[in-house]
N, C-alpha and C positions, 0 to 999 in steps of 0.2 A: 198439639201444643209443642211438642218436641220438634216437629217440622218447622214451625214458626220461629222457634229459637235458633235452629240451624240457618234459616234464611237471614235472620237479623245478624247473627255473627258473621256470616259470609258478607253481607252488605257492608258491615262496618270494617271488615278486613279490605274489601275493595276500596273503600274510601281512604283507608290508611295507605294502601299501596299507590293511590294517585297523588298523595301529598308530596312526594319527592323521591329522593333516593331510597331504594328499599333497604339497603344495608344500614342507613341511618334509622329507619323505622325498626329494623331488627335489633339494633343495638339499644334503642330506647325500650323495646319490650324486654330485652334481656336484663337491662339495668333496673327497670321498675319492678319487675316480678321478682328477680333474684334479691334485690335489695329489700323489698317489702317482706318477703318470706324470711330472709335472715333476721330482719329487725323483729318481726312479730313472734317467730318461733324460738329465737335464740337470744337476740340482743337485748330486748327490753327486760327479761328476766335476770340476766347476768349484770347488767350496769346498775340496776336498781337493788340488787341483793346485798351489796356492801362487801366489806373486807373479808368476811368468812368465805363467801363463795369465790372472791377474787383469789384468795390463797389456794382454794382447791383447784381452780382453773389454772392458775400459774404454775402449780406443781407439774402440770403436763410437760412444760418446757424445762423447768428446774431439775426434774428427775432425769432428764436426758443430758443436760450440760452442767449440772451442779448449780452453784450460785443460790443456795437455799434461801438466803436472806432477801432475794428479789421476787419471791413467789407473789406477793401481793401486787407488786408493780407489773409483772408480766401478765398476771390475771386481770388487772385493771386494763392493761393495753389490749388484751384479747377481747374483753367486754367492750371497750371503746371501739374497737374495729367492727365488732358484730352489732353495735347499736348506732353510734354516731356515724361511724364509717359507712354503715348500710344506708343510713338516710342520705348521706352525701352521694353515694353511689346512685341511689334512686333519682335524685334531682339532677345528677351530673355535675356536681360540684367538687373540685379537687379529685376528679375520678381516678386518675392514675395512681395518685398517692393513697387514697382510700383503698383502692383495689390491691395495692401492694401490702398494705397493712393486713387486710383481710386474707389475702393470699398466703402470707406468711402464717397467719393463725390457723388456716385450714390445712396448710402443709404440716405444721406441728401436730395438729389433731390427726391427721391421717398417718403420719409417721408413728405417733404414740400407739394408735390402734394397731398398726401393722406389726410393731415390735411386741405387742401383747398377743399376737397371733389372730388378729381380727382384721377386717378390712372395712372401713367406713366409706361407702360409696357416696353418701351425701357430702361429707367433708371434701372428698375428691372432686366431686362434681362442682362444688362451690370454688375449689381451688382453681379448676379449669375455667370457670366463668370469669374469675378474677384475672387469671392470666390472659384471657382473651381481651378484657377491658384494658389491661395494662398495655397491650399491643395496639388495640384499635383506638383507644381514648373514648371519650364520652359521646362522640357523634355530634350531629347537627342540632338535635333538639335536646339541649343541656344548658345549665347555667355557665359551664365552662366556655361554651361557644359564644354566649352573650357577652361575657366578660372580655373574651378574646377580641370581639368585633369593637367593643367600647374602647379597649386599650388601643387597637390599631387605628381607630378614628380620631383618638386624642393625639396620636403621634405625628 
């Protein structure tokens, strides 16, 4: 059964590789899996938790820079980046903007952990993924690309 599963995975990977530019396939896989895991493991819980959770999340930044009165705002923005932003990254909509928001959120999380004497590999990896998407964009298989084609056809 395991061999059959391996054969099926290999078959589907070969089909994906024949679809087009392999870097676009790579960006698609990176976007979908990182966006989905961020949304399911972090975003949905934070965005639906409300102001008490947002205040606690926002304190990660306000403890570093001050502005105690903006805890809820910064917490909401981090929750927004990890939920709505992650969905946008998954589908390739406003990818560079969404990746920038999430990159900043993960940078703050990594910096906070580092200053507390810890190192959050997961936040650092998400930051690197977002930085990669900021540089590369959403790729061919994305809503951004569809909108770009529609706009250039209308011009």
